[in-house]
N, C-alpha and C positions, 0 to 999 in steps of 0.2 A: 560283412563282418562287424561285430559289435565294436564300437570305438574303445581303444585301450584306456581312454580317459574316463569312460562311463563308470567304471568301478572305483575310480580314484577320487572322484569329486562328487559333490552333491548336485543332483540333476536340477538345473535351473534354466528356465527359458529366457533367452536374451532376445527380445523382439524389438526391432526398430520401430514398429508401429506403436508400441506402448512406451517408447522413449527410454527404455532401460539401457540403451547403449552407453549412456553417460554415467552409469553406475559403476565406477571404477572398483568399488569394493567387491563386486561380483567377479570381475576379472582377476583381481588379486586372490580371491578365494580359489580360483582355478590354479594359477601358477604356484601359489604358496603351498597348495595341497600336493601337487605332483612333485615339486622340488623337495618337499619335506619327506615324501614317501619314497623317493629314489628314482633316478632316471630309468633304471632297468624295468620299472613297472609300466612305462609308457613308450619307451624307444622300440620301434619295430618298423619294418617296411609295410606299406599299406597293403592289406590283405585283399582277398577276393579276386575277381577277374574282370572288373569293369575297366573303363578307359583310364582311370587314375590309379589303378592297382600297380604294384611293383611287377607283377607277372607280365604286364603289358608295357612296362616302361623301364625295362632293365637292359636296354640296348648297349649302354655304355659299359656295364658290367660284362655283358656278353662279348663285346669287342675285346675287353681286357683278357677275358678267359680264353678267347680264341688266340690272342697274342701269346699267352703263356702255355698253350696246349703242347707245342713241340717240346718245351722244357719239362713239362710234367710227364710226357710219354717217355722221354729219355731217362728221367729219374726212375720211373717204374721199371724200365728195362735193365737198369744197373743195380737196383736195390736187392737186398737179401731176400731169399724165399724162406718161408717159415714152415718147417715140418720136423718130425722126430722119427728117426729110424731105430727100430728095436728088433731083436731076434726073438722069434717065437717058433720053437721047434727047429726045423731044418731050413726055414726060409726067412729072408729079411722082409719085414712088413713095414710100410710107411704109415705111421699113425699121425694124424694131424687134427688139430683143432680148427675151428672155422677161422677164416681170415677176417679181421675186424677193421673197418674203415669208418672214420668220423668226418663229417662235414661240419665245421664249426662256424656258426653264423650263416646257416643255410638259406634263410629267408624263404621265399616261395617261388614256384614257377620252373621254367624250363632249364635255367642255368645250372642249378644244383643237380637236377635229375640227369641231364646230359653229361655233366662232368663225372658223376658217380658211375654211370653206365660205361663211360670210356675207361675209368680206372678198373672197374671189375672186369671188363672185357680184356683189357691188356694183361692184367694179372692172371686171369683164367688161361689165356693163351700160353703164357710163360710156364705155368704149372703143367699144362698138358704136354708141352713140347719138351720141357726139361726134367720133369719129375714123373710124367706118365699118369697123373691123376688130376681129377677136377675137384678142388676143394669147395666147401660151402663158404658163402660170404655173408657176413653180417654188416649192415650199414646203419650208422647212427646219424640221424639228422638232428643237429642241435642248434638251438637259438634261444633267445630270451622267451620267457613264458608268454609275453605279449604277441609273439609271432603267430601268424595264421597257419598253424599246423594242419588244420582241417583242409584248407585249400591245397596244401602241399601233398597230403596223402590222398586226396581225391585225384589229383593229377597223376600220382604214382600208380594208383589203382587203375586208372583209365589207361595208362601206358601198358601195364601188364595184361589187362583185359583185351586190349587191342591186339597184342601179340598172340594171345591164346585164341582169339576169334579167327585170326588170319593164319593160324598154324605157322607163325613166323618165329624162327628160333634166333633171330639176330639180336634181340634185346637180351641183355644179361640179367637174369633174375637173381635176387638175393633176399635175405631176410632183413626187413627194415624196421626201425624203431625210432621214435622221437625222444629226444633228451632235452627237456626244457631247463634252462639255466644259463648263467653268464660264463663265457669262456675265460673270464678273469678269475674264476674259481675252479676247483676240481670238479670234474664231471664224470670221471670213470675210475674204476679200481686201478691199482698199481700195475703197470706193464700190460694193460688191457688191449691197447691199440697197436696195429701194425702200420697203418697210414692215417695221418691226420692232415686234412686240408682246411684252409681258411681262405676263402676267395671273396675279395671286395668287402671285407668286414672289419679288419683289425684297425683301420683308421678311426673307427668309432670309439670314443672314450667311455670309460665306465661311469664317469660323472663329470659335470661341469665344475671346474675348480671353485672352491668356496669363496676365494678372494675375488673372483670375477663377479660374484653375485652380491658382493658387499659394496654398497655405494659410497662408503667412507674410505674404501681402499684405492690405492693408485692403480690397481688392476681392474677397476670398474670399467667395463667395456661400453662406454657411452656412445650411442648412435650407430653401433655396428652389431650385426647379427653373428659375425664370424671374426676370425683373428687376422685375416689377410690385411696387412698394412696397419695393424693396430699398434697401440703403445707397447713398449718393450715389456712393461710389467704384465700386461695381458698375455703376451706371447710366452713369456717366461713361465707363467702359471700353467698354461696349456702344455708347454714342453715338459715341465716337471710331472704333470699328471700323466702325460704320454709315456714318460720314462718308467714311472711306477707301474702303469698298466701293462706295458710290454714285458716288464720283468715278471709280473704276476702271471701273465699268460704263459711265458716260457717255463717258469718253475712248475706250473701245473702240468704242462705237456711233458716235461722231463720225467715226471712221475708216471704219467699215463701211457707213454709210448714205450713199447718193448725195445730192448737194445737191437740195433739193426733196422729198426723201423724208420719211417720217413715222416718229416714235417714239411709240408709244402704250403707256402703263404703267398698270396697275391693281395696287395693292399695299395691304396692311394699313397703316393709319395712325392717328394720334391727333388729337384736336381741337387747333386752333391755340392755344387758351388754356391748354393743359395742359403742364406741364414733363415732361421725359423719364421721370421716375420714375412718373408717372401714365400708363402706356402705354395704359390703357383709359379714360382720361378721368376725370371726376368722378362717374361712375355707379357707386354702391356695389354695386348688384345685378349689373352686368356684371363688376365686379372679382371678386365672390364666385363667380359662376357660370362664368366663362370656364374652359375645360378646362385651361389652363396654370397655374391658380392653386390654389384651395383643395383640390379633390379630388386634384389632382396631388401636392401636397406631402403630403397625408394618406396617399396610397398609398405614397409613398417611406418615410414615417415608419412605416407598418405593417410594411414589410419589415425596417426597422431594429429595431423593437420585438420582432419575432418572431425576431430573431437570424439572419435570412437574409442581411443585408448589414451592413457596418460604417458608421460615420458618414462616413468619407472617401469611400466609394463613393457614398453618397447625395449628398454635397456636391459631388462632382466631376461630377455630371450637371447640365448646363445647356442649356436650349433656345436654340438660336442664332437667335432672331428679335428684331427691333427695329421698333417702330411709329414711323415718322417723322412729323413735322409738315409741313404745306405749306411753311412757312418754310424748314425744312431742305432740302426738295427743291428749292425755288426757288433757294436760295443755291448749291446744288451745280450746278444747270444753268447759272446765271450764271457761276460760277467756271470751269466747263468751257469755256463758249463754244461757238459753232458751232450752237446751237439757239435757236429762237424759240418761246417758250411760247405756244401758241394758246389753251389752256384748262387750268385746274387746279381741281379741286373736291374737297372732303371730303364724304363721305356716310356715313350709318349704315344698316346692314341688321340686321334682327332675325334671331335664330338659327332661328326657326321660327314658323309661324302660330299665332294664338291658339287655333284649333281643335286643332292638334297638341299644344299645351301642355296643354289640358284633357284630351286623350286620354291623355297621359303621366302627368298627375297621378293619373288613375284606374289607371294601370298602370306604377308606378315601376320595376319590373323591366325592362320593355321599354325604358324611357327610359335606364336604366343601361347596358343592352346597346348601344343605339344610340349613346350618348355614348362608350362605350368603343371601339366600332368606328371612330367618327370619329377618336379620338386614335390608335388603332392605325394607321389609314390614313396619318397624317402623321408619327408618331414611332416606330413599331415598329422600323424598321431601326436607328435610333441607340440605342434602348433595348436592343435585342438585342445590338448591338455593345458596349454598356456593361457588361451583366451576364450575357450569354449567353442562349440560347433558353429554358431551363427557368425561370430567374428572371424573364425577360421575360414569360412567360405568367402567372407568379404576380403580377407587378406589375399587369398589366391586369385580372386577376381582382379584386385589391384595389381598383383604381380603379373598376371597375364596381360593386362592392359599396358603396363610399363614395357614389357618385353616386345610386344607387337608394335608399339608406337615409336620405338627407338630405332629409326632406320639406319643410323650410323652403326649401331651395335649389330644389326643384321649382316653387315658386310664384313664383320670381323670373324676370325676363326679361333675357336677355343680348343686348346689341347689339355688333356688330362694326363698327369704323370702317375706311373705305377711302379712299385717295387716288387720283384719276384724273388723269392727265396726258397731254396731247396736245402734242407739240412737233414743229416742222418743222426739218429740217437746212438751214442757211443757209450 
């Protein structure tokens, strides 16, 4: 996949052999350009299907989706079915438009395709059993324009072709379309959708708060890539941006989802009892081992100590994610109006099995490589936009080394918190 930053910055070679790594003006050209042009132009999961792609490093998201699958199936079984009954002549005829489903923040790979197949299959079965007909389905895969839609639709086509080749009717076919754009803005006509899902996406913010990027501001996030444990001014700026973003998201969905339709959200979240500065709760091991905290900050510091970047370049990099609490989500939904919350839960998932952890303790190099690929899959596009391709590779090399060499960290267990919401449009 062509890097998302390649169209946003002037192509320049940063070669260690030529000694240009100390040219801080080149790096500033990178991050000043993409930040001025907007986060939405570069934020995406890593495309393609190589070892560092999101398609091959989305196990955490897959675990979260598996966790929420029973709730999603229950919601589908209880939601309204859409059709119109009219009289024509002497008989009642059921006329129906297609059933329209959107995956907002779809990214690429198996997770979105498997989820949509499950939704379509469950709805199709209900229509056949309860209404006696099989409606057509339209599915809209939506994400930022920087998303690798090509890989997504290649995977979808391969799935459909495989079914056709094997005369297998178990896969639920539907009409598919891509919708590029931010889910913080309108994406569909009024009352267009019957189901909208957003899985492992809504914790990504629309932008990094401007005060966090102002080194004269108390919210200047010096020495950190994220907000876990940061100063209260930094956390407050993120919380304010998160509140605005969630409200924008809900207002748009309120317009787009037909009455009786369903909004289903799975996003990273924090425990109810924890303040915003404790994004990962009160679990010290999770705070230490989370990929956005200790090893991340150490890798940036390594580049600084080696003279590859300056302090401003390090401090200007901030990860645009915020873990909301159930209370924050509930308040936003109530403020928006137009939705009735049917179910909301906070759950925790472990980063990997105990067997896998023991395996990696015996092979820390493999663990470091796996963790680095995980972070590449989610952050590489914005890291590359920030410091360019050469230093981006150097950064992830440092990150991998830090992870694999910290034996104390290897023995810790990291948990991820998620919030699951099912709401009906009223």
